[in-house]
C-alpha positions in Angstrom: -19.2 6.1 -31.4 -21.9 3.6 -30.9 -21.6 0.6 -28.6 -22.6 -2.9 -29.3 -23.0 -5.0 -26.2 -23.4 -8.5 -25.0 -24.7 -8.9 -21.4 -24.4 -11.8 -19.1 -23.1 -14.3 -21.6 -22.8 -17.5 -19.4 -20.2 -20.0 -20.3 -18.9 -23.1 -18.4 -15.2 -23.5 -18.1 -12.4 -25.0 -16.2 -11.0 -22.0 -14.3 -9.1 -21.6 -11.1 -5.9 -22.2 -9.2 -7.0 -24.8 -6.7 -6.9 -28.5 -7.3 -10.7 -28.9 -6.8 -11.3 -26.2 -9.4 -9.3 -28.0 -12.0 -11.7 -31.0 -11.7 -15.0 -29.1 -12.3 -16.5 -26.7 -14.7 -17.7 -23.4 -13.3 -20.1 -21.0 -14.9 -18.6 -17.6 -15.8 -20.5 -14.5 -16.9 -19.2 -12.1 -19.6 -20.4 -8.6 -20.3 -18.9 -6.9 -23.3 -19.1 -3.4 -24.8 -17.6 -2.9 -28.2 -17.1 0.3 -30.2 -18.8 0.1 -33.6 -20.2 2.7 -36.0 -23.8 1.5 -36.5 -24.7 4.0 -39.2 -23.9 1.7 -42.1 -26.0 -1.3 -40.9 -28.8 1.1 -39.9 -28.9 2.5 -43.4 -28.6 -0.9 -45.2 -30.6 -3.0 -42.8 -28.2 -5.8 -43.7 -26.7 -8.1 -41.0 -23.5 -8.4 -43.1 -22.8 -4.7 -42.2 -23.1 -5.2 -38.5 -20.8 -6.2 -35.7 -22.5 -9.6 -35.3 -23.0 -10.2 -31.6 -24.1 -13.8 -32.3 -20.9 -14.6 -34.1 -18.9 -13.0 -31.3 -20.8 -14.9 -28.6 -20.4 -18.3 -30.4 -16.6 -17.7 -30.9 -16.1 -16.8 -27.2 -18.2 -19.7 -26.1 -16.1 -22.1 -28.2 -12.9 -20.6 -26.9 -13.8 -20.4 -23.2 -15.3 -23.9 -23.1 -12.1 -25.4 -24.5 -9.8 -23.3 -22.2 -8.3 -24.2 -18.9 -6.7 -21.1 -17.3 -5.8 -20.6 -13.7 -6.7 -16.9 -13.6 -9.7 -14.9 -14.7 -7.3 -12.2 -15.7 -5.6 -14.4 -18.3 -8.9 -15.6 -19.7 -10.3 -12.0 -19.9 -7.2 -10.8 -21.8 -7.4 -13.7 -24.3 -11.1 -13.0 -24.9 -10.5 -9.3 -25.5 -7.7 -10.2 -27.9 -10.1 -12.4 -29.9 -12.8 -9.7 -30.1 -10.3 -7.0 -31.2 -8.2 -9.2 -33.7 -10.9 -11.5 -35.2 -13.8 -9.0 -35.3 -11.9 -5.8 -36.0 -13.1 -4.0 -32.9 -10.9 -1.0 -32.0 -12.1 -0.8 -28.4 -13.6 -3.3 -26.0 -14.6 -3.2 -22.4 -14.9 -6.8 -21.0 -16.2 -7.8 -17.6 -15.6 -11.4 -16.6 -17.4 -12.5 -13.4 -16.9 -15.7 -11.5 -20.2 -16.1 -9.5 -19.9 -17.8 -6.1 -16.1 -17.7 -5.9 -16.0 -15.8 -2.6 -18.4 -16.5 0.2 -20.6 -13.5 0.8 -20.1 -12.0 -2.6 -22.5 -12.6 -5.6 -19.5 -12.6 -7.9 -15.9 -11.6 -8.3 -13.8 -11.0 -11.4 -12.2 -8.3 -13.6 -13.1 -5.5 -15.9 -10.6 -4.6 -18.6 -10.6 -2.1 -21.5 -8.4 -2.6 -24.5 -7.8 -0.3 -27.4 -8.7 3.4 -27.8 -12.3 4.3 -27.4 -13.3 6.4 -30.4 -15.2 9.6 -29.7 
């Protein structure tokens, strides 16, 4: 199975459990890997046959910017659901990073996999 990826998609959101975090927007970084058979779009050379990473990026941007979750775990789960349900992706690996959240660390966050990765 082929992998379509989006790397370091940066989106500003209200995220966090502390009062001060609820009053600001923080930049989050998303890395996604999605299972997709690229043989058909490669043969047709038609964007309509692809897993359109621009459409996925815009949808996640819209959703995340409007969200207001306390936990990155919750936001990651919702984003994975969107990718799988709205774009018909059978398997997704999503890494959500929150840069600067912990002193001394470049970023913290979660990496989740949902669905069954085809062979």
